[in-house]
C-alpha positions in Angstrom: 24.6 -15.9 1.7 25.9 -12.3 1.6 24.1 -10.4 4.4 23.8 -7.2 2.4 22.8 -8.9 -0.9 20.5 -11.9 -0.3 20.1 -14.5 -3.1 16.5 -13.3 -3.4 14.4 -10.6 -1.7 12.0 -13.4 -0.5 14.6 -14.5 2.0 15.6 -11.0 3.2 15.5 -10.4 7.0 15.1 -6.6 6.6 13.7 -4.2 4.1 17.3 -3.0 3.3 18.4 -6.5 2.4 15.3 -7.0 0.2 15.9 -3.7 -1.7 19.6 -4.6 -2.2 18.6 -7.9 -3.6 16.2 -6.3 -6.1 18.9 -3.8 -7.2 21.3 -6.7 -7.7 18.8 -8.7 -9.8 17.6 -5.8 -11.9 21.0 -4.9 -13.2 21.0 -2.2 -15.8 17.4 -2.7 -17.0 15.1 0.2 -16.5 11.6 1.2 -17.5 11.1 5.0 -17.5 7.4 4.6 -18.2 6.7 2.3 -15.3 8.6 4.5 -12.9 6.9 7.6 -14.4 3.5 6.0 -13.6 4.7 5.1 -10.1 5.9 8.7 -9.6 2.5 10.3 -10.2 0.6 11.9 -7.3 -3.1 11.9 -7.9 -6.2 11.0 -5.9 -6.1 7.5 -7.4 -2.4 6.7 -7.2 -0.5 5.4 -4.1 1.3 8.1 -2.2 4.5 8.1 -0.1 3.8 9.4 3.4 5.8 11.1 6.2 4.7 11.9 9.7 5.6 13.0 13.2 8.0 10.2 14.0 8.7 11.5 17.5 5.0 11.2 18.4 4.9 7.7 17.1 8.0 6.8 19.0 6.4 7.9 22.2 3.6 5.3 22.0 3.2 3.1 25.1 1.8 -0.3 24.2 1.3 -1.3 27.9 -2.5 -1.3 27.6 -2.3 -4.0 24.9 0.9 -5.7 26.0 -0.3 -9.3 25.9 -1.8 -9.0 22.4 1.2 -6.9 21.2 3.7 -9.5 22.3 1.7 -12.3 20.7 1.5 -10.4 17.4 5.3 -9.5 17.4 6.2 -13.2 18.1 4.0 -14.3 15.2 5.7 -11.8 12.9 9.2 -12.7 14.1 8.5 -16.4 13.3 8.3 -15.2 9.7 6.0 -17.8 8.3 6.2 -16.4 4.7 10.0 -16.3 4.5 11.0 -17.6 1.1 7.4 -17.6 -0.2 7.6 -14.5 -2.5 9.7 -16.1 -5.1 8.9 -17.7 -8.4 9.0 -21.5 -8.4 7.9 -24.4 -10.5 4.2 -23.4 -10.0 5.0 -20.1 -11.8 5.4 -21.6 -15.2 5.8 -19.5 -18.4 3.9 -16.2 -18.9 3.0 -15.4 -22.5 3.1 -11.6 -22.3 3.4 -11.2 -26.0 0.2 -13.3 -26.5 -1.8 -11.4 -23.9 -4.6 -9.3 -25.3 -3.3 -5.7 -25.5 -6.0 -4.1 -23.4 -5.7 -6.7 -20.7 -1.9 -6.4 -20.8 -2.1 -2.7 -20.3 -4.6 -2.8 -17.4 -2.8 -5.7 -15.7 0.6 -3.9 -15.9 -1.1 -0.8 -14.5 -2.5 -3.0 -11.7 1.0 -4.4 -11.0 2.7 -1.0 -11.0 0.1 0.5 -8.7 0.4 -2.5 -6.3 4.2 -2.4 -6.4 4.1 1.4 -5.6 1.6 0.9 -2.7 3.6 -1.9 -1.2 6.8 0.0 -1.4 5.1 3.1 0.0 4.4 1.1 3.2 8.0 -0.1 3.2 9.4 3.4 3.0 7.2 4.8 5.8 7.9 1.8 8.1 11.6 1.8 7.4 11.9 5.5 8.2 10.0 4.9 11.5 12.4 2.1 12.4 15.4 4.4 11.5 14.3 7.4 13.5 12.8 5.7 16.6 14.3 4.5 19.8 11.2 2.8 21.3 12.0 -0.9 21.0 8.3 -2.0 20.8 7.6 0.4 17.9 10.9 0.0 16.0 10.6 -3.7 16.1 7.1 -3.7 14.7 8.0 -1.3 11.9 11.2 -3.2 11.0 9.1 -6.4 10.6 6.4 -4.7 8.5 9.0 -2.9 6.3 10.6 -6.3 5.7 7.2 -7.8 4.5 6.4 -4.8 2.3 9.8 -4.8 0.6 9.4 -8.5 -0.2 6.0 -7.9 -1.7 7.2 -5.0 -3.8 10.2 -7.0 -5.0 8.0 -9.9 -5.9 5.8 -7.7 -8.1 8.9 -6.2 -9.7 10.0 -9.8 -10.5 6.7 -10.3 -12.3 7.1 -7.0 -14.2 10.6 -7.9 -15.3 9.1 -10.7 -17.4 7.2 -8.1 -19.3 10.5 -6.2 -19.8 9.8 -3.4 -17.3 10.3 -2.6 -13.7 9.6 0.1 -11.1 12.9 1.7 -10.0 12.4 1.5 -6.2 15.5 3.4 -5.3 14.6 6.3 -7.6 11.1 6.4 -6.1 12.5 6.6 -2.6 14.6 9.7 -3.5 12.3 11.5 -6.0 8.7 10.8 -5.3 6.8 13.5 -3.5 6.0 12.8 0.2 2.7 13.7 1.8 2.6 14.7 5.5 -0.1 13.0 7.6 -0.5 13.3 11.3 0.1 10.0 13.1 -3.6 9.4 13.8 -4.3 9.8 10.1 -1.5 7.4 9.3 -3.2 4.9 11.6 -6.7 5.3 10.1 -5.5 5.3 6.4 -2.9 2.6 6.8 -5.1 0.3 8.9 -7.8 0.5 6.2 -5.3 0.1 3.4 -3.9 -3.1 5.0 -7.3 -4.6 5.8 -8.9 -3.7 2.4 -5.8 -5.1 0.8 -6.5 -8.4 2.6 -10.1 -8.4 1.5 -9.2 -7.6 -2.1 -6.6 -10.3 -2.4 -8.5 -13.1 -0.6 -11.6 -12.4 -2.6 -9.7 -12.8 -5.8 -7.9 -15.9 -4.5 -11.0 -17.7 -3.4 -12.8 -16.8 -6.7 -9.9 -18.4 -8.6 -9.8 -21.4 -6.4 -13.3 -22.1 -7.7 -12.5 -21.1 -11.3 -8.8 -22.0 -12.0 -9.3 -21.7 -15.7 -9.6 -17.9 -15.3 -6.2 -17.6 -13.7 -4.5 -15.8 -16.6 -1.3 -15.1 -14.6 0.5 -17.1 -11.9 0.9 -14.3 -9.4 -2.6 -14.9 -8.2 -1.5 -18.2 -6.7 0.6 -16.3 -4.2 -2.3 -14.1 -3.0 -3.3 -16.1 0.2 0.0 -15.7 2.0 0.4 -12.2 0.7 -3.0 -11.1 2.1 -2.2 -12.8 5.4 0.8 -10.4 5.7 -1.6 -7.5 5.0 -4.0 -8.8 7.7 -1.2 -8.9 10.3 -0.1 -5.4 9.5 -3.7 -4.2 10.0 -3.7 -6.0 13.3 -0.7 -4.0 14.4 -2.4 -0.7 13.6 -5.5 -1.8 15.4 -3.4 -2.3 18.5 -1.7 1.0 18.0 -5.1 2.7 18.0 -6.2 0.7 21.1 -3.3 2.3 23.1 -5.2 5.6 23.1 -9.1 5.4 23.4 -9.5 9.0 22.2 -8.3 7.9 18.7 -11.6 6.0 18.1 -14.0 7.4 20.8 -13.9 11.2 20.6 -16.5 12.9 18.4 -14.0 14.6 16.2 -12.0 11.4 15.6 -15.2 9.5 14.7 -15.8 12.0 12.0 -12.2 11.4 10.7 -12.7 7.7 10.8 -15.9 8.1 8.7 -14.0 10.4 6.3 -11.2 7.9 5.8 -13.7 5.0 5.4 -15.5 7.0 2.7 -12.2 8.1 1.0 -10.6 4.6 0.9 -13.8 2.9 -0.3 -14.6 5.4 -3.0 -11.0 5.5 -4.2 -11.0 1.7 -4.6 -14.3 1.8 -6.4 -13.2 4.4 -8.9 -9.8 2.7 -9.5 -11.3 -0.7 -10.0 -14.0 0.4 -12.4 -11.4 1.9 -14.6 -9.9 -1.6 -15.1 -12.9 -3.4 -16.8 -10.9 -5.7 -19.0 -8.7 -6.9 -16.1 -11.8 -7.8 -14.1 -13.6 -9.4 -17.0 -10.5 -11.6 -17.6 -10.8 -12.8 -14.0 -14.5 -13.5 -14.5 -15.3 -11.0 -11.8 -18.2 -8.5 -11.9 -16.4 -5.4 -10.7 -19.5 -4.0 -9.0 -20.1 -7.2 -7.1 -16.4 -7.3 -6.3 -16.4 -3.8 -4.8 -19.4 -4.5 -2.6 -17.9 -7.8 -1.5 -14.6 -6.2 -0.5 -16.5 -3.5 1.3 -18.5 -6.1 3.3 -15.4 -8.0 4.3 -13.5 -4.9 5.3 -16.5 -3.5 7.2 -16.9 -6.7 9.2 -13.1 -6.8 10.0 -13.0 -3.1 10.9 -15.5 -3.6 13.7 -12.5 -4.8 15.8 -11.4 -1.2 16.3 -13.8 1.3 14.6 -17.1 2.2 16.3 -18.9 2.4 13.0 -19.3 0.9 9.5 -20.6 2.6 6.4 -24.1 1.7 5.1 -23.0 0.3 1.8 -26.6 -0.8 1.0 -28.1 2.8 1.4 -29.9 4.1 -1.7 -27.4 6.9 -2.1 -24.3 4.7 -1.9 -23.7 3.1 -5.3 -25.2 5.9 -7.4 -22.8 8.4 -5.9 -19.8 6.0 -6.2 -20.7 5.8 -9.9 -20.9 9.6 -10.1 -17.4 9.8 -8.6 -16.1 7.4 -11.2 -17.7 9.3 -14.0 -16.3 12.6 -12.6 -12.9 11.0 -12.5 -13.0 10.1 -16.1 -14.2 13.6 -17.0 -11.3 15.1 -15.0 -8.7 12.9 -16.8 -10.2 13.7 -20.2 -10.2 17.4 -19.4 -6.6 17.4 -18.2 -5.6 15.7 -21.5 -7.6 18.2 -23.5 -6.0 21.2 -21.9 -6.8 24.8 -22.7 -9.6 26.9 -21.4 -12.4 24.4 -22.2 -10.3 21.6 -20.6 -9.9 23.7 -17.4 -13.6 24.4 -17.2 -14.4 20.7 -17.7 -11.9 19.7 -15.1 -13.3 22.1 -12.5 -16.8 20.9 -13.3 -15.6 17.3 -12.8 -14.0 18.1 -9.5 -17.2 19.8 -8.3 -19.2 16.7 -9.3 -16.8 14.4 -7.5 -16.9 16.6 -4.4 -20.7 16.7 -4.4 -20.9 12.9 -4.7 -18.3 12.4 -1.9 -20.3 14.7 0.4 -23.5 12.8 -0.5 -21.8 9.5 0.5 -20.2 10.9 3.6 -23.5 12.2 5.0 -25.1 8.7 4.8 -25.8 7.7 8.4 -23.3 5.1 9.6 -24.0 1.9 11.4 -22.8 2.2 15.0 -21.7 -0.7 17.2 -19.7 -1.4 20.4 -16.0 -2.1 19.9 -14.8 -5.4 21.6 -12.3 -5.2 24.3 -9.8 -7.4 22.4 -8.8 -6.1 19.0 -7.0 -9.2 17.8 -8.5 -11.2 14.9 -7.4 -14.0 12.7 -7.9 -14.2 8.9 -11.0 -16.2 8.3 -12.1 -15.7 4.7 
């Protein structure tokens, strides 16, 4: 096997090898539309992030050494090596026979997921490249490897529909958003844990209803979400190295802000894919609340609060945010003076709904001494 160009990204030992394998497999085929969608920077699309890498490189994991070493050993054992590759269980996908609205929403889901996975890969790979702290660079190399495999696997699925996301182009051209390290911790921890909750909820649902599995990629969700879970564990330990990150008054407000932002963004995005969820036989409102419950329970490992997702103001304001998002998109497409007025009105409605959710009193609890958890759903 060529060290620089593995047979398949599923077997890559590093993110660089996985990306090289994808480039080799993709050949000359391109999809401008898919890459154009992945390039977008809106409140609902996955972003690429950069941060203060020197501050992250200075992290001392001594306070969580035992748990840290156990997690790194687990990730180095690489239990999912070779998993993210199509095999006999994949079968044949009838893209041409797929109902058009479902095909459009499913492709949008795959492009968004591919972009989100690759976003993590880019951030983690850059931390590994710039850092000198062996504990930190080792972790980020391992996470970048996993995310590159995930993105490559989704691109393999998209290739069957005749499209792909140009990962190399995204790396060079997509706009990067700067986040302070602590914001990276909050946002990425939640992204990884909510990703686990999303994938395992769909996987368990389809275990009970295999007749609703309209695409084989869902069969790979269990191992996929276990990678997400491990990455979340890493960020929980990073936050445990500095108690101020979760215990100071200001940072508790930031935690609540990111909980509100991540949950509401997921709700809005999922409610805009109704055909996709109908095809899975999943009530999207039930699904959202179920994912929030799982994520809230998991996040107790490191966050001193969870959001009150049963509060009377919770769901009505999430629905208002979703309606405002539709108004903003329609106004943007309309253009002109009236479009601008409607877009500003929609933004004001979304902001009001967000504040209404943010000001719901949170459930507080004591954080356990040990942050480590195992996937249990």
